[in-house]
FISE-929474 format. One record per atom (N, C-alpha, C): x, y, z. Coordinates in pm, whole numbers, plus 50000, padded with zeros to 5 digits. Example, Ala and Ser with C-alpha at 12.3 -4.5 7.8 and 13.67 -1.06 7.14 Angstrom:
<nodes>
513194943150780;512304955050780;513204967050780;512854977550708;513674989450714;512905000350787;
</nodes>
This chain:
<nodes>
493975345646866;493005347146970;492265329746969;492355324247096;491995310847128;490445310647095;489775301547038;488465299647067;488145285347097;487175283247187;486685272347252;485455269547190;484995264547115;483505265147040;482705254747132;483275242447188;482485234547252;482175242347398;483095249647464;482505257747578;481605269347546;481865275547423;481195288147382;479515283747372;479395272147332;478095266247308;477165262047410;478015261647529;477115261247665;476415245347669;475335249147702;474585236447729;474375227547609;474365233447479;473875224947361;475265216047342;476215217847381;477595209447379;477775202947510;477005203647617;477425196247753;477985182947716;477495173347642;477785160547659;479285160847601;479655165247491;480835165647443;481885174047529;481405181447602;482445191547702;482635180047802;481635175247866;481925163347961;482765155747920;482595147947796;483465137547741;485115144747712;485205155047668;486555160347666;487035161247814;486315166247898;487035166348032;487195153848080;486385143848060;486665129848131;488125124548062;487985128447927;489355121947843;490465130647899;490485141347951;491495149947982;491965143848130;490945142248207;491085135848352;491765122448341;491245112148247;491715098948258;492855098548191;493405108848094;494465106648034;495705112148136;495445120048241;496385124848321;496435114148441;495345105048454;495365095948556;496435085748500;496465084048376;497055070748283;498605074548307;498805087148270;500325091548292;500935088548453;499825093148535;500545090248672;500625075048679;499705067848660;500025051548691;501275049548613;501395055148477;502645050948412;503895051748486;503895064748557;505015070148606;505295062348729;504365055848795;504865043548881;505385030748838;505265028248702;505825016148651;504905004548658;503515009948657;502494998348641;501854997648508;501544986348488;500844986148330;499564986648344;498914986948428;497344986248422;497055001448394;496035002648336;495435015848302;494195021648386;493755033848391;492595035948480;491435028948410;491285027248292;490065017648234;490165002348292;491164999648333;491264983248401;490834984748553;490724996648616;490764997248761;489214994648821;488244997948734;486944995048783;486674978248771;487334971848676;487094957248660;487924954748778;489044955748798;489744951348902;489324951449047;488654962649078;487864967849181;486784959149202;486054958349130;484904946749107;485184932749153;486184927749094;486754916149107;487424912749250;487884925049292;488594925749425;487364920549542;486334924949504;485034921749618;484724906049589;484684903449477;484214886649434;484364883149330;484914870449303;484594867149152;483154868549072;483354871848950;482084875048872;482174870048712;481214867848667;481094865548534;481284877648457;481284877448289;481374890948235;480014894348248;478844890448246;477644896648275;477554904748396;478134898548501;478034905948649;478784920448656;479924917148581;481014927348552;480584939348464;479674935348377;478854943948304;478294955548396;477554947648492;476464953748557;477284962948691;478214955848732;479034961848833;479754974748798;480184975748655;481014986848633;480064996548537;478894994048478;478045000348391;478375006748270;479284996848224;479734999348083;479464987747961;479734988647843;479254980147769;479984964147770;479434955347718;479804942247725;481204942347636;481254948147522;482514944847441;483584953847516;483344961647591;484324970447661;484974962047752;483904954147841;484404949947939;485084934447897;484474927947788;485264917147728;486674921347701;486904932047628;488174937347593;489284938847723;488484946947807;489454948747935;489774935247999;488814924748004;489414913548064;490264905647995;490094906147874;491224900447797;492424907147803;492534918747831;494034924647855;494484922247983;493474921548097;494044917848238;494694902848243;493954893448145;494104879948167;495584877748099;495924885147981;497104886147924;498124892948033;497714900748120;498904905848209;499234894848299;498184887748336;498324875348447;497724882048564;496604891748570;496294896648685;494604889448714;494234884448609;492734878948607;492774865448523;492144856248597;492044840648542;490554838348519;490294830348436;488884826448397;488724810048416;487704803948504;487264791848511;485924790248497;485434777048478;484324772648426;483374774948550;482304780448532;481514783648672;480854771648691;479944770248820;479274758548858;478524751748751;477734758148697;476884753948588;477564749648465;478754751148440;479344746948329;479284756048196;478234765748216;477754771048104;478334786548100;478864791448203;479584805848203;480894802448285;481824812648235;482854813848296;483284822248419;483524821248529;484014828248629;485234836748614;485394848248646;486704857448665;487154860348783;488274858148837;488814862348960;490044865548949;490694872749049;491894878749049;492934867449075;493934868449005;495044860049045;495804864149151;496934858749209;497804863749315;498634876549287;498894875749127;499514889049095;498244899949079;497414897449051;496074907549048;495654911449204;495894904849302;495694907449440;496704917149497;497984912949449;499064922049468;499014937349390;498444936749259;498424950049202;497274957749255;496284947949320;495064957949383;495864964149507;496174957449596;496754962549696;497874974649659;498694973749582;499354985749533;498554998249486;497344994749399;496635005849344;495805012849450;495315004949549;494795011049691;495715020849757;496825015549754;497845023449871;498745033749790;498915033349666;499615041249593;498865049349480;497785047549421;497295052749318;495885060849358;494945052849404;493655058549446;493835070149547;494555068449659;494435079949758;495095094349716;496065091549602;496765102849574;495785109349453;495215100849378;494295106649257;493275110849351;492705108049432;491535113549521;492045126149583;493175128049609;493835141349677;493855152249562;494295144249450;494285152249337;493195162549276;492075151849252;490745156649242;490285165749344;490495162249469;489915170749561;490285184949567;491765185149514;492435200049506;491825210249405;491065201049297;490515209849199;489195213649233;488385201149284;487125204849299;486515210749409;487305208449540;486985214449680;486795229449677;485695234149701;485445251449699;484765254149574;484225244549468;483585250049363;482245257149387;482015266949325;480675272949322;480315279149195;478985281749220;478345287749078;477565278049027;477305278648897;476365269748819;477125257348765;476605248048722;476995235748680;478265240948568;478015247148466;478775250748356;480105258048423;479905269448502;480755277148571;481575267348666;481355256948699;482175247948782;482885238248679;482295233448562;483115225448470;484335236948414;484015250048396;484915258448357;486185259548453;485685260548587;486855260448680;487695247448668;487005234648667;487795223248656;488815224648547;488215228848433;489095228648305;490365238448324;490155251748376;491025257848407;492285252048516;491595247748623;492565241748716;493395230248641;492925222348554;493705213048488;494825218448374;494185229248323;495135238448237;496585244848325;496295246148463;497145253748517;497975241148556;497455229248617;498235217848659;497585208248645;498045197348565;497375187948514;497235174748627;496345167248612;496105156648717;497235148348772;498045145848662;499395135748699;500245143848782;500365158248764;501305165748854;500875165248982;499505167148990;498905171749135;499015155549193;498785146849122;498795131949205;500315129949252;501175134349170;502695134149193;502955140849318;502495152249339;502605160749433;501765157949592;500885149949549;500055147849679;500495142449792;500235142449915;500995138250046;501035123850064;502005120350130;502105105350177;501005096750174;501155085450118;499765073750148;500435066850254;501335067950320;501915057950459;502045069050565;501335061850672;501535068850786;501725057850919;502005068551009;502615060351156;501325061651231;501475049151316;500365049751437;501285041151541;500885046251670;501465039051769;500585029551830;501065019551909;500245009251957;499135014552048;498075005452039;496835008852156;496434996952191;495834992052261;495294977252327;494464970652199;493794977352153;492934971752035;493704967451932;495004971651914;495904968451789;496514955551828;496504947951957;497474936151983;497094926051890;495954920651834;495514912751743;496004913351626;496254928951578;496944932251442;498344930051456;499074933451582;500384929951586;500864916651578;499864907751665;500094894851646;500044886651516;498954890551425;498684883851312;499744887751192;499964900351191;500984903251107;502314896151148;502874892951233;504084888951290;503984873951265;503014867951316;502484853651271;502554849351139;502064856351061;502124856050914;503254853750856;504284863050891;505554858150810;506404849550885;506264851851003;507064839251106;506764825851042;505424821951041;504824810251006;505114805550875;505124815650778;505124813250647;506914810350602;507724815150708;509354811650661;509674801250772;509124801150905;509924795351027;508614787051088;508784785851206;507804780651311;507854790751412;506724795651490;506514803051586;507014794051698;508074805251774;508854798451885;508114803352020;508464796252143;507784802052263;508154816152274;509614820452253;509544835852269;508904845352180;508464840352045;507574846951981;506184848952032;505724836152065;504244838752105;504134844452268;505254847052353;504854854452455;504874868352414;505744872152324;505914888952297;504364891552209;504054880752118;502824885252039;501564883252126;501574873852221;500404875052288;500054883952391;501254889552455;501304898652576;502244911252554;502294920052437;503114929752430;503394938752543;502144941952571;502294950452716;503104947252813;503364934352851;504284928852934;505434926852883;505434924152788;507164920952735;507584932252667;506964940952615;507664952952529;507374966652589;506134970852622;505844983352660;506344983252798;505714975052902;505844977753038;507314980853064;508504974952995;509804975253004;510284988552942;509414999952887;509915010752835;510105010952674;509485000652606;509624997952469;508475006652384;508525003252269;507745008052203;507204999652070;505975000752031;505454993351904;505005001451808;505265002651668;504895011651569;503945003851476;503225010251429;502385006151296;502495014351168;502695009051036;502645016650911;501075013650873;500245024450830;499025023950789;499255030650624;498565021550550;498285027450410;496825030350384;496805043950321;495395047450298;494955036350172;493605033750211;492905024350146;493235007850186;494105006550267;494684990950312;494524990150477;494625003450527;494585001350679;495904997250721;496034991150845;497414987750887;498144977350824;499204977750766;499744967850660;501204963750743;501664969750840;502804963550886;503324970951042;504134961451115;504344966051243;505924965351275;506434971451395;507484969251467;507944974651596;508524967851650;508924969351805;510054971251846;510254980651963;511794983052024;511424976152154;512244966452183;512274960652320;513304965352399;513274972952513;514394978652578;515184964852648;516344966052618;517424955852701;518284959752827;518224974352802;518974979552935;518904997552926;519395003252973;518825018752987;519245023952861;519935021752801;520035028752652;520115018552557;519905008852572;520004997352461;518574988252437;518544987252309;517074982252286;517204973052166;516394960752150;516334953152036;515154956751947;515414958951809;514434961051703;514164946651672;512844944651692;512274933551690;510584930651619;510264920751589;508884918551550;508654929351444;509234930251325;508884938651210;508374928351114;507414931551077;506684924450958;506024934250864;505534929750737;504594937250654;503694926950584;502534930450588;501584919650541;502074913950385;501924903050367;502084898450225;501544907950125;500474910050110;499624915350015;499884931049986;500734935550103;501234950650067;502684950150064;503324940150013;504774941249974;504984947949858;505924955349836;506354963649726;505794978049749;505254982749867;504844995249878;505855004749949;507194998549965;508095003750067;507765009450206;506645002050247;506285002450372;507494998750487;507754988150445;509074983350539;509964993350557;510584999150425;511575010850458;511085023150550;509915025550518;509155035850581;509185036350740;508815024150792;508455018250902;509935018050969;510825009850914;512235005750975;512785022550992;512745032050893;513475044750914;512385053651069;511045049251069;510285056051191;510665049151314;511185037351292;511475030051431;512895034151484;514015034551361;515155041151438;514945053851486;514225063551405;514215077251479;513335075751609;512535065051634;511855065751771;513025061051860;513715050351816;514875046951924;515725059351961;515925066051884;516865079151899;516035086352011;514645088651984;513745095252073;513835091152210;514115080252223;514025071252336;515315072852431;516275075852378;517625078252435;518625064952393;518055057552294;518715046452269;519815047552202;521285041252221;522305045052159;522985028752145;522585020652171;522825005552132;521594997352073;521345000051952;520144994651874;520764982151814;520164970651831;520524960051749;519194949951718;519454938251613;518324928951592;519044916951573;517944905151571;518364894351540;517614889051437;518094882551343;517374874751243;518094862551165;517564861351041;518004848250991;518404850050849;519284841450811;519884845450663;519034844550555;517834836150575;516944832750499;515864846150472;516164855250541;515444867850531;516174880150448;516684873750357;517624882450265;517254896650221;516064897350188;515364911950153;515374919150268;515044914550397;515154923850527;516324926450536;517344917050551;518704919850572;519364930450495;518834931950347;519504942550260;518704953450286;517554953650351;516844969050396;517584973650522;517894964750594;518564967350743;519984974350698;520434968250617;522174973850579;521884985450505;521024988150430;520634999750347;520405011250469;519925010150552;519735021750663;520395023850780;521425012450764;522645016850853;522975004150986;522384994150954;522784982251037;523924974650986;524994968551067;526004960251008;526094948651110;526564937051011;526574925251113;527484927351210;527184918551327;527984921051457;528034908851529;529294903251546;529694891051635;529424893151772;529414904051831;529354904951970;527834905352022;527054910651914;525544908651918;525334896551915;525864887551817;525594873251795;525504864751943;526984866951985;527334859452111;526634862852228;526044874552236;525634877752360;523914875352347;523164877152244;521744878952236;521084866252158;522094859852082;521304849951960;520584838452010;521014832552142;520424820452185;518814826452222;518544837052227;516914838852224;516334832352148;516244830852021;515644821651905;516694812251854;515994799551811;516444788851763;516784793651608;516034800451569;516254802551444;517414814951391;518034819651489;518944833951468;520054828851417;520534832751303;521934830351269;522474842451185;521994853851224;522314866751178;522094877251283;522994884251341;522844895551421;523434908251376;522754919851397;523214932151348;523164942951435;523794952651449;523954965051534;523994978651415;523164986351505;522855001651380;524215008551431;524795012451309;525705021751308;525705035051279;524495035851210;523985050351166;524525054851035;
</nodes>
């Protein structure tokens, strides 16, 4: 016969019971985060979230997360060792200011997209519909966790990436995402500017399409277009993912969706133009069915000065 003394004593052991429940939920969250190959722990995420808003001193972090200074100092030390946080002298030289490093910003982007939305769904699957007194609700949460722990619920949560179609208010987003990656690697050419500044005219009016990928917690992080070049032919173009959101497999999600949209549009000749410097993108194109094609190169490559790679979808 199983005996749960903490539960049996009701209100008398409420603090112990809540602590036990918190440890059970945090342990599940930690195992889920570990399954994603991430080094950070749930105990670090409050600190990262606070520093994602603005640089802070240790004292400000203590106030922001509501835990003890020794705990914050220990957590900050661990994050510095991971390369996610850096410390610098403040303006008055008497205190040190903590801020996220570039790796810390990338980790936060992944946490917002892959961790928090799925943990939120996991917790809601337990807490939605609770009724009765507080102790009854705690018992229901404990029973739900016994039946299926947090890490399993989070792993089964729905996709964190979703697809959106173009609408006029998204033109600046379409422009900025593409301008970011093109300017980072090359220079914006006239052919780029005309499409980015007026996609309605140069893509949509001709029967093309523009898709966006949205990540829970991050908003729109990537885009890709289909520019019709004939009754059944189209160029896959202007595909980019924000630098801060790379590593979330958003590009693969978006490319697969764009290929499927081309099928729905009746396109049977789908091609793209790129540059050899875009090695990771070329690898993704090859993975999803594109192959290098000399005929496409000869016919379309003159459109861009930077084009030295042409590919056609083989399926």
